[in-house]
C-alpha positions as CSV (number, residue, x, y, z in Angstrom):
1,X,288.4,90.6,6.7
2,X,286.9,87.2,5.1
3,X,287.1,85.9,1.4
4,X,289.2,89.6,-0.1
5,X,291.1,89.6,-3.6
6,X,293.5,91.9,-3.6
7,X,294.6,91.7,-7.8
8,X,296.3,92.7,-10.6
9,X,297.9,96.2,-8.8
10,X,301.9,98.0,-7.5
11,X,302.7,97.9,-4.0
12,X,306.5,100.1,-4.2
13,X,308.1,101.9,-1.8
14,X,306.9,101.8,1.0
15,X,308.4,102.2,4.3
16,X,307.6,98.6,5.8
17,X,305.9,95.4,4.0
18,X,304.4,96.0,0.8
19,X,301.0,94.5,1.3
20,X,299.6,92.7,4.9
21,X,297.9,90.0,5.2
22,X,297.3,90.6,9.5
23,X,295.3,89.0,12.0
24,X,292.0,87.4,11.6
25,X,292.3,87.8,8.0
26,X,291.2,84.7,6.0
27,X,290.7,83.5,2.6
28,X,292.2,86.2,1.1
29,X,294.6,86.0,-2.0
30,X,297.2,88.3,-3.4
31,X,297.2,87.3,-7.2
32,X,299.0,88.7,-10.5
33,X,301.0,92.1,-8.4
34,X,304.1,93.9,-8.5
35,X,305.1,93.7,-5.2
36,X,309.1,95.8,-5.5
37,X,311.1,97.8,-3.5
38,X,309.2,98.0,-0.1
39,X,312.4,98.0,2.6
40,X,309.9,95.4,4.6
41,X,308.8,92.4,3.3
42,X,307.2,92.3,0.1
43,X,304.1,90.3,1.8
44,X,303.8,89.8,5.0
45,X,301.6,86.9,6.3
46,X,301.0,87.4,10.1
47,X,298.5,85.1,12.3
48,X,296.0,84.6,8.6
49,X,294.5,81.9,7.6
50,X,293.7,79.8,4.5
51,X,295.5,82.6,2.5
52,X,297.0,82.0,-1.4
53,X,299.6,84.4,-2.8
54,X,300.2,82.9,-6.4
55,X,301.3,84.6,-10.2
56,X,303.1,87.7,-8.2
57,X,306.3,89.0,-9.3
58,X,308.6,90.2,-5.8
59,X,311.7,91.6,-6.5
60,X,314.0,94.2,-4.6
61,X,312.4,93.9,-1.0
62,X,314.2,94.9,2.1
63,X,313.7,92.0,4.6
64,X,312.5,88.9,2.2
65,X,309.7,88.4,-0.3
66,X,307.6,86.8,1.4
67,X,307.0,86.8,5.9
68,X,305.1,84.1,7.3
69,X,305.4,85.2,11.1
70,X,303.4,83.5,14.0
71,X,300.5,82.1,13.8
72,X,300.0,81.9,10.0
73,X,298.3,78.3,8.9
74,X,296.8,77.6,5.3
75,X,299.3,80.0,3.9
76,X,300.2,78.7,0.0
77,X,302.5,79.9,-2.4
78,X,302.6,79.3,-5.9
79,X,303.8,80.3,-9.0
80,X,305.4,83.7,-7.9
81,X,308.5,84.8,-9.8
82,X,311.5,85.9,-6.8
83,X,314.6,88.1,-7.8
84,X,317.4,89.7,-5.0
85,X,314.8,90.3,-2.2
86,X,316.8,90.3,1.1
87,X,318.7,93.3,0.8
88,X,319.0,94.6,3.9
89,X,321.8,92.8,4.6
90,X,325.3,94.3,4.2
91,X,328.8,92.5,2.9
92,X,331.8,93.3,5.1
93,X,332.1,97.0,3.5
94,X,328.9,98.3,4.7
95,X,327.2,97.6,1.2
96,X,323.7,96.2,0.4
97,X,324.2,92.8,-1.2
98,X,322.0,91.2,-3.4
99,X,319.4,89.6,-1.8
100,X,318.4,85.6,-1.5
101,X,316.1,86.0,0.9
102,X,312.6,84.8,-0.8
103,X,310.4,82.9,1.8
104,X,310.9,83.3,5.5
105,X,308.7,81.2,7.2
106,X,309.2,81.2,11.2
107,X,307.9,79.2,13.5
108,X,304.7,78.5,15.5
109,X,302.9,78.4,11.5
110,X,301.1,75.2,10.0
111,X,299.9,74.0,7.1
112,X,302.2,76.5,4.8
113,X,302.6,75.2,1.1
114,X,305.8,76.9,-1.0
115,X,305.4,75.1,-4.4
116,X,307.8,73.7,-6.5
117,X,306.5,76.2,-9.2
118,X,307.6,79.4,-7.9
119,X,310.6,81.0,-10.1
120,X,313.6,82.0,-8.3
121,X,315.5,84.1,-10.2
122,X,319.0,84.1,-8.3
């Protein structure tokens, strides 16, 4: 897919990621969405190119708020609000602990920009 806009949506309660930008997706924008309580990443970019993730509320996702996996290139992450992502990690007592894993960037990616205007609330 090319030149796609995902806007003003709710992606919540999924067993995996909330939104996926998968291989061969280019020039996609995820904007002004509430992305919360997904068991995987809030947004997963895997092999996507020239995409933008901006102006979203991304919170309470299991693995991380945004996962940038191998093959992804030219991705901009801007003006998002992150809170309590990465909750699947366990404390020593086996209880879920507060998450602070908001953006996870793998090796074998290129030109990934995490702008300073993102807000990290924890």
